PDB file of N, H, CA, C and O in Angstrom:
ATOM      1  N   GLU A   1      -5.830 -15.814   0.438  1.00  0.00           N
ATOM      2  CA  GLU A   1      -5.985 -14.181   1.018  1.00  0.00           C
ATOM      3  C   GLU A   1      -6.357 -14.343   2.483  1.00  0.00           C
ATOM      4  O   GLU A   1      -7.303 -15.091   2.730  1.00  0.00           O
ATOM      5  N   ALA A   2      -5.902 -13.900   3.213  1.00  0.00           N
ATOM      6  H   ALA A   2      -5.134 -13.292   3.013  1.00  0.00           H
ATOM      7  CA  ALA A   2      -6.498 -13.305   4.324  1.00  0.00           C
ATOM      8  C   ALA A   2      -6.566 -12.041   4.624  1.00  0.00           C
ATOM      9  O   ALA A   2      -5.733 -11.273   4.143  1.00  0.00           O
ATOM     10  N   ASN A   3      -7.626 -11.553   5.525  1.00  0.00           N
ATOM     11  H   ASN A   3      -8.302 -12.177   5.916  1.00  0.00           H
ATOM     12  CA  ASN A   3      -7.996 -10.266   6.137  1.00  0.00           C
ATOM     13  C   ASN A   3      -7.924 -10.728   7.766  1.00  0.00           C
ATOM     14  O   ASN A   3      -8.635 -11.431   8.484  1.00  0.00           O
ATOM     15  N   ILE A   4      -6.660  -9.939   7.960  1.00  0.00           N
ATOM     16  H   ILE A   4      -6.082  -9.368   7.377  1.00  0.00           H
ATOM     17  CA  ILE A   4      -6.476 -10.256   9.379  1.00  0.00           C
ATOM     18  C   ILE A   4      -7.135  -9.079  10.087  1.00  0.00           C
ATOM     19  O   ILE A   4      -7.345  -9.411  11.254  1.00  0.00           O
ATOM     20  N   ALA A   5      -7.510  -7.937   9.866  1.00  0.00           N
ATOM     21  H   ALA A   5      -7.339  -7.667   8.918  1.00  0.00           H
ATOM     22  CA  ALA A   5      -8.171  -6.727  10.310  1.00  0.00           C
ATOM     23  C   ALA A   5      -9.866  -7.219  10.852  1.00  0.00           C
ATOM     24  O   ALA A   5     -10.483  -6.702  11.784  1.00  0.00           O
ATOM     25  N   ALA A   6     -10.504  -8.718   9.672  1.00  0.00           N
ATOM     26  H   ALA A   6     -10.003  -9.139   8.916  1.00  0.00           H
ATOM     27  CA  ALA A   6     -11.787  -8.884  10.178  1.00  0.00           C
ATOM     28  C   ALA A   6     -12.179  -9.345  11.695  1.00  0.00           C
ATOM     29  O   ALA A   6     -11.425 -10.023  12.393  1.00  0.00           O
ATOM     30  N   THR A   7     -13.320  -8.935  12.060  1.00  0.00           N
ATOM     31  H   THR A   7     -13.933  -8.385  11.493  1.00  0.00           H
ATOM     32  CA  THR A   7     -14.082  -9.115  13.085  1.00  0.00           C
ATOM     33  C   THR A   7     -14.551 -10.608  12.999  1.00  0.00           C
ATOM     34  O   THR A   7     -14.708 -11.095  11.880  1.00  0.00           O
ATOM     35  N   LEU A   8     -14.815 -11.463  14.277  1.00  0.00           N
ATOM     36  H   LEU A   8     -14.687 -11.067  15.186  1.00  0.00           H
ATOM     37  CA  LEU A   8     -15.369 -12.982  14.226  1.00  0.00           C
ATOM     38  C   LEU A   8     -16.313 -12.451  15.505  1.00  0.00           C
ATOM     39  O   LEU A   8     -15.873 -12.034  16.576  1.00  0.00           O
ATOM     40  N   THR A   9     -17.461 -12.549  15.192  1.00  0.00           N
ATOM     41  H   THR A   9     -17.819 -12.887  14.322  1.00  0.00           H
ATOM     42  CA  THR A   9     -19.054 -12.324  16.263  1.00  0.00           C
ATOM     43  C   THR A   9     -18.664 -13.355  17.373  1.00  0.00           C
ATOM     44  O   THR A   9     -18.398 -14.534  17.142  1.00  0.00           O
ATOM     45  N   GLY A  10     -18.662 -12.709  18.721  1.00  0.00           N
ATOM     46  H   GLY A  10     -18.879 -11.750  18.908  1.00  0.00           H
ATOM     47  CA  GLY A  10     -18.030 -13.457  19.863  1.00  0.00           C
ATOM     48  C   GLY A  10     -16.653 -13.762  19.692  1.00  0.00           C
ATOM     49  O   GLY A  10     -16.448 -14.849  20.233  1.00  0.00           O
ATOM     50  N   TRP A  11     -15.727 -13.353  19.242  1.00  0.00           N
ATOM     51  H   TRP A  11     -15.893 -12.471  18.803  1.00  0.00           H
ATOM     52  CA  TRP A  11     -14.282 -13.645  19.483  1.00  0.00           C
ATOM     53  C   TRP A  11     -13.617 -11.642  19.967  1.00  0.00           C
ATOM     54  O   TRP A  11     -14.321 -10.637  19.860  1.00  0.00           O
ATOM     55  N   THR A  12     -12.305 -11.675  20.405  1.00  0.00           N
ATOM     56  H   THR A  12     -11.733 -12.491  20.492  1.00  0.00           H
ATOM     57  CA  THR A  12     -12.135 -10.444  20.957  1.00  0.00           C
ATOM     58  C   THR A  12     -10.779 -10.706  21.055  1.00  0.00           C
ATOM     59  O   THR A  12     -10.257 -11.718  21.522  1.00  0.00           O
ATOM     60  N   ARG A  13     -10.052  -9.383  20.418  1.00  0.00           N
ATOM     61  H   ARG A  13     -10.475  -8.560  20.038  1.00  0.00           H
ATOM     62  CA  ARG A  13      -8.916  -9.656  19.498  1.00  0.00           C
ATOM     63  C   ARG A  13      -8.322  -9.368  20.560  1.00  0.00           C
ATOM     64  O   ARG A  13      -8.971  -8.711  21.375  1.00  0.00           O
ATOM     65  N   PHE A  14      -6.583  -9.845  20.990  1.00  0.00           N
ATOM     66  H   PHE A  14      -6.056 -10.379  20.329  1.00  0.00           H
ATOM     67  CA  PHE A  14      -5.885  -9.221  21.542  1.00  0.00           C
ATOM     68  C   PHE A  14      -5.573  -7.486  21.480  1.00  0.00           C
ATOM     69  O   PHE A  14      -5.363  -6.855  20.444  1.00  0.00           O
ATOM     70  N   ALA A  15      -5.603  -6.984  22.724  1.00  0.00           N
ATOM     71  H   ALA A  15      -5.773  -7.497  23.566  1.00  0.00           H
ATOM     72  CA  ALA A  15      -5.719  -5.509  22.535  1.00  0.00           C
ATOM     73  C   ALA A  15      -4.694  -5.275  21.943  1.00  0.00           C
ATOM     74  O   ALA A  15      -4.979  -4.802  20.842  1.00  0.00           O
ATOM     75  N   ALA A  16      -3.265  -5.383  22.143  1.00  0.00           N
ATOM     76  H   ALA A  16      -3.035  -5.767  23.037  1.00  0.00           H
ATOM     77  CA  ALA A  16      -2.140  -4.981  21.600  1.00  0.00           C
ATOM     78  C   ALA A  16      -2.656  -5.500  19.987  1.00  0.00           C
ATOM     79  O   ALA A  16      -3.032  -4.503  19.370  1.00  0.00           O
ATOM     80  N   ALA A  17      -2.723  -6.209  19.518  1.00  0.00           N
ATOM     81  H   ALA A  17      -2.417  -7.018  20.019  1.00  0.00           H
ATOM     82  CA  ALA A  17      -3.372  -6.473  18.498  1.00  0.00           C
ATOM     83  C   ALA A  17      -3.707  -5.751  17.691  1.00  0.00           C
ATOM     84  O   ALA A  17      -3.124  -5.337  16.689  1.00  0.00           O
ATOM     85  N   GLN A  18      -5.036  -5.489  18.237  1.00  0.00           N
ATOM     86  H   GLN A  18      -5.510  -5.826  19.051  1.00  0.00           H
ATOM     87  CA  GLN A  18      -6.415  -4.512  18.058  1.00  0.00           C
ATOM     88  C   GLN A  18      -5.832  -2.925  17.994  1.00  0.00           C
ATOM     89  O   GLN A  18      -6.106  -2.174  17.058  1.00  0.00           O
ATOM     90  N   GLU A  19      -5.118  -2.597  18.958  1.00  0.00           N
ATOM     91  H   GLU A  19      -4.895  -3.207  19.718  1.00  0.00           H
ATOM     92  CA  GLU A  19      -4.388  -1.596  18.657  1.00  0.00           C
ATOM     93  C   GLU A  19      -3.194  -0.955  17.455  1.00  0.00           C
ATOM     94  O   GLU A  19      -2.915   0.137  16.960  1.00  0.00           O
ATOM     95  N   TRP A  20      -2.801  -2.150  17.380  1.00  0.00           N
ATOM     96  H   TRP A  20      -3.028  -3.037  17.783  1.00  0.00           H
ATOM     97  CA  TRP A  20      -1.557  -2.043  16.170  1.00  0.00           C
ATOM     98  C   TRP A  20      -2.510  -1.643  14.960  1.00  0.00           C
ATOM     99  O   TRP A  20      -2.293  -0.648  14.270  1.00  0.00           O
ATOM    100  N   LEU A  21      -3.942  -2.790  14.694  1.00  0.00           N
ATOM    101  H   LEU A  21      -4.119  -3.599  15.255  1.00  0.00           H
ATOM    102  CA  LEU A  21      -4.474  -2.619  13.520  1.00  0.00           C
ATOM    103  C   LEU A  21      -5.444  -0.953  13.136  1.00  0.00           C
ATOM    104  O   LEU A  21      -5.828  -0.435  12.087  1.00  0.00           O
ATOM    105  N   ASP A  22      -5.544  -0.521  14.762  1.00  0.00           N
ATOM    106  H   ASP A  22      -5.232  -0.941  15.614  1.00  0.00           H
ATOM    107  CA  ASP A  22      -6.513   0.640  14.831  1.00  0.00           C
ATOM    108  C   ASP A  22      -5.550   1.861  14.330  1.00  0.00           C
ATOM    109  O   ASP A  22      -6.005   2.949  13.975  1.00  0.00           O
ATOM    110  N   LYS A  23      -4.252   1.558  14.347  1.00  0.00           N
ATOM    111  H   LYS A  23      -3.883   0.674  14.636  1.00  0.00           H
ATOM    112  CA  LYS A  23      -3.317   2.957  14.514  1.00  0.00           C
ATOM    113  C   LYS A  23      -2.862   2.629  13.033  1.00  0.00           C
ATOM    114  O   LYS A  23      -2.477   3.531  12.289  1.00  0.00           O
ATOM    115  N   ASN A  24      -2.909   1.554  12.706  1.00  0.00           N
ATOM    116  H   ASN A  24      -3.221   0.821  13.310  1.00  0.00           H
ATOM    117  CA  ASN A  24      -2.356   0.984  10.779  1.00  0.00           C
ATOM    118  C   ASN A  24      -3.550   1.475   9.634  1.00  0.00           C
ATOM    119  O   ASN A  24      -3.459   1.941   8.498  1.00  0.00           O
ATOM    120  N   ARG A  25      -4.704   1.131  10.517  1.00  0.00           N
ATOM    121  H   ARG A  25      -4.777   0.753  11.440  1.00  0.00           H
ATOM    122  CA  ARG A  25      -5.721   0.713   9.366  1.00  0.00           C
ATOM    123  C   ARG A  25      -5.642   2.226   8.408  1.00  0.00           C
ATOM    124  O   ARG A  25      -5.528   3.403   8.751  1.00  0.00           O
ATOM    125  N   GLY A  26      -5.776   1.471   6.899  1.00  0.00           N
ATOM    126  H   GLY A  26      -5.868   0.515   6.620  1.00  0.00           H
ATOM    127  CA  GLY A  26      -5.479   2.561   5.756  1.00  0.00           C
ATOM    128  C   GLY A  26      -4.334   2.863   5.205  1.00  0.00           C
ATOM    129  O   GLY A  26      -4.047   3.375   4.123  1.00  0.00           O
ATOM    130  N   LYS A  27      -3.507   2.352   6.384  1.00  0.00           N
ATOM    131  H   LYS A  27      -3.740   1.936   7.263  1.00  0.00           H
ATOM    132  CA  LYS A  27      -2.144   2.404   5.497  1.00  0.00           C
ATOM    133  C   LYS A  27      -1.105   1.407   4.917  1.00  0.00           C
ATOM    134  O   LYS A  27      -0.750   0.322   5.378  1.00  0.00           O
ATOM    135  N   PRO A  28      -0.637   2.164   3.585  1.00  0.00           N
ATOM    136  CA  PRO A  28      -0.530   0.851   2.689  1.00  0.00           C
ATOM    137  C   PRO A  28       0.564   0.149   3.287  1.00  0.00           C
ATOM    138  O   PRO A  28       1.422   0.736   3.946  1.00  0.00           O
ATOM    139  N   GLU A  29       0.567  -1.079   3.085  1.00  0.00           N
ATOM    140  H   GLU A  29      -0.130  -1.556   2.550  1.00  0.00           H
ATOM    141  CA  GLU A  29       1.679  -2.520   3.879  1.00  0.00           C
ATOM    142  C   GLU A  29       2.572  -1.846   3.311  1.00  0.00           C
ATOM    143  O   GLU A  29       2.441  -0.773   2.722  1.00  0.00           O
ATOM    144  N   LEU A  30       3.945  -2.758   3.556  1.00  0.00           N
ATOM    145  H   LEU A  30       4.051  -3.629   4.034  1.00  0.00           H
ATOM    146  CA  LEU A  30       5.351  -2.277   3.458  1.00  0.00           C
ATOM    147  C   LEU A  30       5.163  -2.692   1.888  1.00  0.00           C
ATOM    148  O   LEU A  30       4.996  -1.848   1.007  1.00  0.00           O
ATOM    149  N   ALA A  31       5.215  -4.228   1.630  1.00  0.00           N
ATOM    150  H   ALA A  31       5.350  -4.913   2.346  1.00  0.00           H
ATOM    151  CA  ALA A  31       5.117  -4.862   0.729  1.00  0.00           C
ATOM    152  C   ALA A  31       4.935  -4.031  -0.501  1.00  0.00           C
ATOM    153  O   ALA A  31       5.757  -4.025  -1.418  1.00  0.00           O
ATOM    154  N   THR A  32       3.487  -3.110  -0.487  1.00  0.00           N
ATOM    155  H   THR A  32       2.820  -3.115   0.258  1.00  0.00           H
ATOM    156  CA  THR A  32       3.174  -2.312  -1.197  1.00  0.00           C
ATOM    157  C   THR A  32       4.016  -0.768  -1.519  1.00  0.00           C
ATOM    158  O   THR A  32       3.930  -0.120  -2.562  1.00  0.00           O
ATOM    159  N   LEU A  33       4.703  -0.477  -0.488  1.00  0.00           N
ATOM    160  H   LEU A  33       4.773  -1.003   0.360  1.00  0.00           H
ATOM    161  CA  LEU A  33       5.847   0.595  -0.713  1.00  0.00           C
ATOM    162  C   LEU A  33       6.687   0.126  -1.619  1.00  0.00           C
ATOM    163  O   LEU A  33       6.873   0.542  -2.762  1.00  0.00           O
ATOM    164  N   GLU A  34       7.307  -0.963  -0.937  1.00  0.00           N
ATOM    165  H   GLU A  34       7.156  -1.301  -0.008  1.00  0.00           H
ATOM    166  CA  GLU A  34       8.797  -1.192  -1.737  1.00  0.00           C
ATOM    167  C   GLU A  34       8.192  -1.687  -3.273  1.00  0.00           C
ATOM    168  O   GLU A  34       8.949  -1.614  -4.241  1.00  0.00           O
ATOM    169  N   GLN A  35       7.075  -2.089  -3.406  1.00  0.00           N
ATOM    170  H   GLN A  35       6.460  -2.149  -2.619  1.00  0.00           H
ATOM    171  CA  GLN A  35       6.892  -2.070  -4.983  1.00  0.00           C
ATOM    172  C   GLN A  35       6.742  -0.853  -5.587  1.00  0.00           C
ATOM    173  O   GLN A  35       6.880  -0.716  -6.803  1.00  0.00           O
ATOM    174  N   PHE A  36       6.421   0.207  -4.709  1.00  0.00           N
ATOM    175  H   PHE A  36       6.308   0.096  -3.722  1.00  0.00           H
ATOM    176  CA  PHE A  36       6.017   1.347  -5.268  1.00  0.00           C
ATOM    177  C   PHE A  36       7.235   1.977  -5.507  1.00  0.00           C
ATOM    178  O   PHE A  36       7.237   2.749  -6.466  1.00  0.00           O
ATOM    179  N   GLU A  37       8.784   1.783  -4.572  1.00  0.00           N
ATOM    180  H   GLU A  37       8.783   1.156  -3.793  1.00  0.00           H
ATOM    181  CA  GLU A  37       9.944   2.135  -5.030  1.00  0.00           C
ATOM    182  C   GLU A  37      10.110   1.715  -6.343  1.00  0.00           C
ATOM    183  O   GLU A  37      10.356   2.238  -7.430  1.00  0.00           O
ATOM    184  N   GLN A  38       9.866   0.431  -5.832  1.00  0.00           N
ATOM    185  H   GLN A  38       9.666   0.006  -4.949  1.00  0.00           H
ATOM    186  CA  GLN A  38      10.534  -0.515  -7.595  1.00  0.00           C
ATOM    187  C   GLN A  38       9.851   0.145  -8.756  1.00  0.00           C
ATOM    188  O   GLN A  38      10.574   0.327  -9.735  1.00  0.00           O
ATOM    189  N   PHE A  39       8.622   0.533  -8.843  1.00  0.00           N
ATOM    190  H   PHE A  39       8.035   0.385  -8.047  1.00  0.00           H
ATOM    191  CA  PHE A  39       8.330   1.029  -9.860  1.00  0.00           C
ATOM    192  C   PHE A  39       9.093   2.344 -10.202  1.00  0.00           C
ATOM    193  O   PHE A  39       9.668   2.633 -11.250  1.00  0.00           O
ATOM    194  N   LEU A  40       8.973   2.967  -9.217  1.00  0.00           N
ATOM    195  H   LEU A  40       8.505   2.732  -8.365  1.00  0.00           H
ATOM    196  CA  LEU A  40       9.477   4.564  -9.521  1.00  0.00           C
ATOM    197  C   LEU A  40      11.076   4.765  -9.774  1.00  0.00           C
ATOM    198  O   LEU A  40      11.562   5.846 -10.108  1.00  0.00           O
ATOM    199  N   ILE A  41      11.822   3.574  -9.568  1.00  0.00           N
ATOM    200  H   ILE A  41      11.428   2.696  -9.296  1.00  0.00           H
ATOM    201  CA  ILE A  41      13.411   3.525 -10.106  1.00  0.00           C
ATOM    202  C   ILE A  41      12.924   2.752 -11.403  1.00  0.00           C
ATOM    203  O   ILE A  41      13.508   3.041 -12.448  1.00  0.00           O
ATOM    204  N   ALA A  42      12.146   2.018 -11.438  1.00  0.00           N
ATOM    205  H   ALA A  42      11.672   1.783 -10.589  1.00  0.00           H
ATOM    206  CA  ALA A  42      11.666   1.340 -13.267  1.00  0.00           C
ATOM    207  C   ALA A  42      11.693   2.847 -13.975  1.00  0.00           C
ATOM    208  O   ALA A  42      12.446   3.321 -14.826  1.00  0.00           O
ATOM    209  N   ARG A  43      10.636   3.356 -13.314  1.00  0.00           N
ATOM    210  H   ARG A  43      10.025   2.970 -12.622  1.00  0.00           H
ATOM    211  CA  ARG A  43      10.011   4.494 -14.312  1.00  0.00           C
ATOM    212  C   ARG A  43      11.034   5.790 -14.536  1.00  0.00           C
ATOM    213  O   ARG A  43      10.820   6.652 -15.388  1.00  0.00           O
ATOM    214  N   ARG A  44      12.419   5.789 -13.447  1.00  0.00           N
ATOM    215  H   ARG A  44      12.593   5.088 -12.755  1.00  0.00           H
ATOM    216  CA  ARG A  44      13.051   6.832 -13.552  1.00  0.00           C
ATOM    217  C   ARG A  44      14.267   6.352 -14.625  1.00  0.00           C
ATOM    218  O   ARG A  44      15.050   7.199 -15.056  1.00  0.00           O
ATOM    219  N   PHE A  45      14.373   4.896 -15.037  1.00  0.00           N
ATOM    220  H   PHE A  45      13.737   4.208 -14.686  1.00  0.00           H
ATOM    221  CA  PHE A  45      14.972   4.666 -15.854  1.00  0.00           C
ATOM    222  C   PHE A  45      14.613   4.574 -17.544  1.00  0.00           C
ATOM    223  O   PHE A  45      15.311   4.566 -18.558  1.00  0.00           O
ATOM    224  N   ALA A  46      13.399   4.521 -17.320  1.00  0.00           N
ATOM    225  H   ALA A  46      12.832   4.528 -16.497  1.00  0.00           H
ATOM    226  CA  ALA A  46      12.508   4.939 -18.326  1.00  0.00           C
ATOM    227  C   ALA A  46      12.554   6.836 -19.352  1.00  0.00           C
ATOM    228  O   ALA A  46      12.947   7.239 -20.446  1.00  0.00           O
ATOM    229  N   ILE A  47      11.847   7.462 -18.040  1.00  0.00           N
ATOM    230  H   ILE A  47      11.527   7.135 -17.151  1.00  0.00           H
ATOM    231  CA  ILE A  47      12.470   9.047 -18.156  1.00  0.00           C
ATOM    232  C   ILE A  47      13.374   9.516 -17.411  1.00  0.00           C
ATOM    233  O   ILE A  47      12.974  10.012 -16.358  1.00  0.00           O
ATOM    234  N   PRO A  48      14.525   9.525 -17.618  1.00  0.00           N
ATOM    235  CA  PRO A  48      15.719  10.102 -16.569  1.00  0.00           C
ATOM    236  C   PRO A  48      15.905  10.992 -16.121  1.00  0.00           C
ATOM    237  O   PRO A  48      16.622  11.053 -15.122  1.00  0.00           O
ATOM    238  N   ASP A  49      15.272  12.188 -16.734  1.00  0.00           N
ATOM    239  H   ASP A  49      14.690  12.139 -17.546  1.00  0.00           H
ATOM    240  CA  ASP A  49      15.308  13.527 -16.401  1.00  0.00           C
ATOM    241  C   ASP A  49      13.983  14.063 -15.673  1.00  0.00           C
ATOM    242  O   ASP A  49      13.725  15.254 -15.497  1.00  0.00           O
ATOM    243  N   GLU A  50      12.882  12.558 -15.129  1.00  0.00           N
ATOM    244  H   GLU A  50      13.092  11.591 -15.272  1.00  0.00           H
ATOM    245  CA  GLU A  50      11.979  13.473 -14.391  1.00  0.00           C
ATOM    246  C   GLU A  50      12.252  12.645 -13.139  1.00  0.00           C
ATOM    247  O   GLU A  50      12.623  11.476 -13.033  1.00  0.00           O
ATOM    248  N   THR A  51      11.992  13.495 -12.291  1.00  0.00           N
ATOM    249  H   THR A  51      11.691  14.445 -12.377  1.00  0.00           H
ATOM    250  CA  THR A  51      12.035  12.772 -10.607  1.00  0.00           C
ATOM    251  C   THR A  51      10.828  13.734  -9.563  1.00  0.00           C
ATOM    252  O   THR A  51      10.886  14.660  -8.754  1.00  0.00           O
ATOM    253  N   PRO A  52       9.739  12.820 -10.198  1.00  0.00           N
ATOM    254  CA  PRO A  52       9.044  13.579  -9.366  1.00  0.00           C
ATOM    255  C   PRO A  52       9.126  14.213  -7.773  1.00  0.00           C
ATOM    256  O   PRO A  52       9.988  13.828  -6.983  1.00  0.00           O
ATOM    257  N   GLY A  53       8.252  15.088  -7.476  1.00  0.00           N
ATOM    258  H   GLY A  53       7.552  15.401  -8.118  1.00  0.00           H
ATOM    259  CA  GLY A  53       8.184  15.915  -6.108  1.00  0.00           C
ATOM    260  C   GLY A  53       7.234  15.106  -5.763  1.00  0.00           C
ATOM    261  O   GLY A  53       6.615  14.187  -6.300  1.00  0.00           O
ATOM    262  N   PRO A  54       7.245  15.973  -4.100  1.00  0.00           N
ATOM    263  CA  PRO A  54       6.173  15.246  -3.341  1.00  0.00           C
ATOM    264  C   PRO A  54       4.541  14.930  -3.518  1.00  0.00           C
ATOM    265  O   PRO A  54       3.755  14.019  -3.258  1.00  0.00           O
ATOM    266  N   GLU A  55       4.529  16.303  -4.144  1.00  0.00           N
ATOM    267  H   GLU A  55       5.168  17.043  -4.355  1.00  0.00           H
ATOM    268  CA  GLU A  55       2.664  16.044  -4.687  1.00  0.00           C
ATOM    269  C   GLU A  55       2.941  14.830  -6.165  1.00  0.00           C
ATOM    270  O   GLU A  55       2.279  13.805  -6.331  1.00  0.00           O
ATOM    271  N   ALA A  56       3.731  15.168  -6.802  1.00  0.00           N
ATOM    272  H   ALA A  56       4.268  16.001  -6.667  1.00  0.00           H
ATOM    273  CA  ALA A  56       3.454  14.251  -8.259  1.00  0.00           C
ATOM    274  C   ALA A  56       3.818  12.556  -7.350  1.00  0.00           C
ATOM    275  O   ALA A  56       3.056  11.656  -7.703  1.00  0.00           O
ATOM    276  N   ARG A  57       4.230  12.405  -6.939  1.00  0.00           N
ATOM    277  H   ARG A  57       4.849  13.136  -6.653  1.00  0.00           H
ATOM    278  CA  ARG A  57       4.734  11.217  -5.605  1.00  0.00           C
ATOM    279  C   ARG A  57       3.475  10.625  -5.190  1.00  0.00           C
ATOM    280  O   ARG A  57       3.178   9.435  -5.091  1.00  0.00           O
ATOM    281  N   GLU A  58       2.891  11.513  -4.999  1.00  0.00           N
ATOM    282  H   GLU A  58       3.133  12.480  -5.080  1.00  0.00           H
ATOM    283  CA  GLU A  58       1.537  11.201  -3.505  1.00  0.00           C
ATOM    284  C   GLU A  58       0.617  10.763  -5.511  1.00  0.00           C
ATOM    285  O   GLU A  58       0.708   9.637  -5.999  1.00  0.00           O
ATOM    286  N   LYS A  59       0.104  11.571  -6.010  1.00  0.00           N
ATOM    287  H   LYS A  59       0.030  12.486  -5.614  1.00  0.00           H
ATOM    288  CA  LYS A  59      -0.616  11.305  -7.331  1.00  0.00           C
ATOM    289  C   LYS A  59      -0.233   9.458  -7.745  1.00  0.00           C
ATOM    290  O   LYS A  59      -0.904   8.427  -7.680  1.00  0.00           O
ATOM    291  N   LEU A  60       0.951   9.723  -8.102  1.00  0.00           N
ATOM    292  H   LEU A  60       1.496  10.560  -8.155  1.00  0.00           H
ATOM    293  CA  LEU A  60       1.247   8.106  -8.782  1.00  0.00           C
ATOM    294  C   LEU A  60       1.301   7.251  -7.979  1.00  0.00           C
ATOM    295  O   LEU A  60       0.927   6.191  -8.481  1.00  0.00           O
ATOM    296  N   PHE A  61       1.666   7.125  -6.647  1.00  0.00           N
ATOM    297  H   PHE A  61       1.970   7.985  -6.238  1.00  0.00           H
ATOM    298  CA  PHE A  61       1.402   6.243  -5.620  1.00  0.00           C
ATOM    299  C   PHE A  61      -0.110   5.801  -5.874  1.00  0.00           C
ATOM    300  O   PHE A  61      -0.428   4.693  -6.307  1.00  0.00           O
ATOM    301  N   GLN A  62      -1.157   7.013  -5.482  1.00  0.00           N
ATOM    302  H   GLN A  62      -0.899   7.913  -5.130  1.00  0.00           H
ATOM    303  CA  GLN A  62      -2.596   6.441  -5.768  1.00  0.00           C
ATOM    304  C   GLN A  62      -3.001   5.883  -7.206  1.00  0.00           C
ATOM    305  O   GLN A  62      -3.885   5.026  -7.177  1.00  0.00           O
ATOM    306  N   GLU A  63      -2.602   6.156  -8.196  1.00  0.00           N
ATOM    307  H   GLU A  63      -1.884   6.852  -8.219  1.00  0.00           H
ATOM    308  CA  GLU A  63      -2.330   5.837  -9.254  1.00  0.00           C
ATOM    309  C   GLU A  63      -1.848   3.955  -9.190  1.00  0.00           C
ATOM    310  O   GLU A  63      -2.502   3.039  -9.687  1.00  0.00           O
ATOM    311  N   PHE A  64      -0.758   3.859  -8.553  1.00  0.00           N
ATOM    312  H   PHE A  64      -0.227   4.604  -8.149  1.00  0.00           H
ATOM    313  CA  PHE A  64      -0.334   2.525  -8.644  1.00  0.00           C
ATOM    314  C   PHE A  64      -0.784   1.870  -7.829  1.00  0.00           C
ATOM    315  O   PHE A  64      -0.293   0.744  -7.752  1.00  0.00           O
ATOM    316  N   LEU A  65      -1.893   2.217  -6.850  1.00  0.00           N
ATOM    317  H   LEU A  65      -2.292   3.132  -6.912  1.00  0.00           H
ATOM    318  CA  LEU A  65      -2.714   1.193  -5.769  1.00  0.00           C
ATOM    319  C   LEU A  65      -3.861   1.009  -6.794  1.00  0.00           C
ATOM    320  O   LEU A  65      -4.214  -0.112  -7.158  1.00  0.00           O
ATOM    321  N   LYS A  66      -4.307   1.908  -7.149  1.00  0.00           N
ATOM    322  H   LYS A  66      -4.020   2.820  -6.854  1.00  0.00           H
ATOM    323  CA  LYS A  66      -5.469   1.500  -8.188  1.00  0.00           C
ATOM    324  C   LYS A  66      -5.002   0.515  -9.077  1.00  0.00           C
ATOM    325  O   LYS A  66      -5.521  -0.599  -9.002  1.00  0.00           O
ATOM    326  N   TRP A  67      -4.014   0.744 -10.002  1.00  0.00           N
ATOM    327  H   TRP A  67      -3.593   1.649 -10.063  1.00  0.00           H
ATOM    328  CA  TRP A  67      -3.555   0.030 -10.626  1.00  0.00           C
ATOM    329  C   TRP A  67      -3.074  -1.613  -9.733  1.00  0.00           C
ATOM    330  O   TRP A  67      -3.394  -2.758 -10.051  1.00  0.00           O
ATOM    331  N   GLN A  68      -2.615  -1.360  -9.104  1.00  0.00           N
ATOM    332  H   GLN A  68      -2.355  -0.430  -8.846  1.00  0.00           H
ATOM    333  CA  GLN A  68      -2.411  -2.716  -8.246  1.00  0.00           C
ATOM    334  C   GLN A  68      -3.828  -3.448  -7.921  1.00  0.00           C
ATOM    335  O   GLN A  68      -4.047  -4.611  -8.257  1.00  0.00           O
ATOM    336  N   GLN A  69      -4.936  -2.483  -7.102  1.00  0.00           N
ATOM    337  H   GLN A  69      -4.759  -1.538  -6.828  1.00  0.00           H
ATOM    338  CA  GLN A  69      -6.515  -2.985  -7.339  1.00  0.00           C
ATOM    339  C   GLN A  69      -6.603  -4.173  -8.826  1.00  0.00           C
ATOM    340  O   GLN A  69      -6.676  -5.401  -8.867  1.00  0.00           O
ATOM    341  N   ALA A  70      -6.559  -3.278  -9.751  1.00  0.00           N
ATOM    342  H   ALA A  70      -6.499  -2.280  -9.718  1.00  0.00           H
ATOM    343  CA  ALA A  70      -7.328  -3.638 -10.956  1.00  0.00           C
ATOM    344  C   ALA A  70      -6.508  -5.134 -11.178  1.00  0.00           C
ATOM    345  O   ALA A  70      -7.088  -6.190 -11.427  1.00  0.00           O
ATOM    346  N   HIS A  71      -5.275  -5.001 -11.053  1.00  0.00           N
ATOM    347  H   HIS A  71      -4.803  -4.143 -10.850  1.00  0.00           H
ATOM    348  CA  HIS A  71      -5.066  -6.086 -11.773  1.00  0.00           C
ATOM    349  C   HIS A  71      -4.543  -7.223 -10.715  1.00  0.00           C
ATOM    350  O   HIS A  71      -3.762  -8.116 -11.044  1.00  0.00           O
ATOM    351  N   GLU A  72      -5.151  -7.043  -9.227  1.00  0.00           N
ATOM    352  H   GLU A  72      -5.785  -6.317  -8.960  1.00  0.00           H
ATOM    353  CA  GLU A  72      -4.872  -8.688  -8.309  1.00  0.00           C
ATOM    354  C   GLU A  72      -5.654  -9.604  -9.056  1.00  0.00           C
ATOM    355  O   GLU A  72      -6.705  -9.417  -9.669  1.00  0.00           O
ATOM    356  N   GLY A  73      -4.677 -11.064  -8.842  1.00  0.00           N
ATOM    357  H   GLY A  73      -3.823 -11.216  -8.345  1.00  0.00           H
ATOM    358  CA  GLY A  73      -5.540 -12.241  -9.106  1.00  0.00           C
ATOM    359  C   GLY A  73      -5.224 -12.364 -10.418  1.00  0.00           C
ATOM    360  O   GLY A  73      -5.325 -13.541 -10.765  1.00  0.00           O
ATOM    361  N   ARG A  74      -4.738 -11.328 -11.666  1.00  0.00           N
ATOM    362  H   ARG A  74      -4.656 -10.373 -11.384  1.00  0.00           H
ATOM    363  CA  ARG A  74      -4.592 -11.831 -12.772  1.00  0.00           C
ATOM    364  C   ARG A  74      -3.135 -13.373 -12.755  1.00  0.00           C
ATOM    365  O   ARG A  74      -2.868 -13.982 -13.791  1.00  0.00           O
TER     366      ARG A  74
END
């Protein structure tokens, strides 16, 4: 596992890379969003009449992130 946002004493990150990190800090990774989309698709098959609206979708995504963190490394 690597943390691309980690800092090292005495090292200066390339300015464009630091700008990208600053802009994207706190945003979920694309892979996480793709996994979440797969999760929603699977959930729709399990509960076909339920399509989450924007607020429900955000709540589900936050729950998904918590679940994902709890299950990392298993």
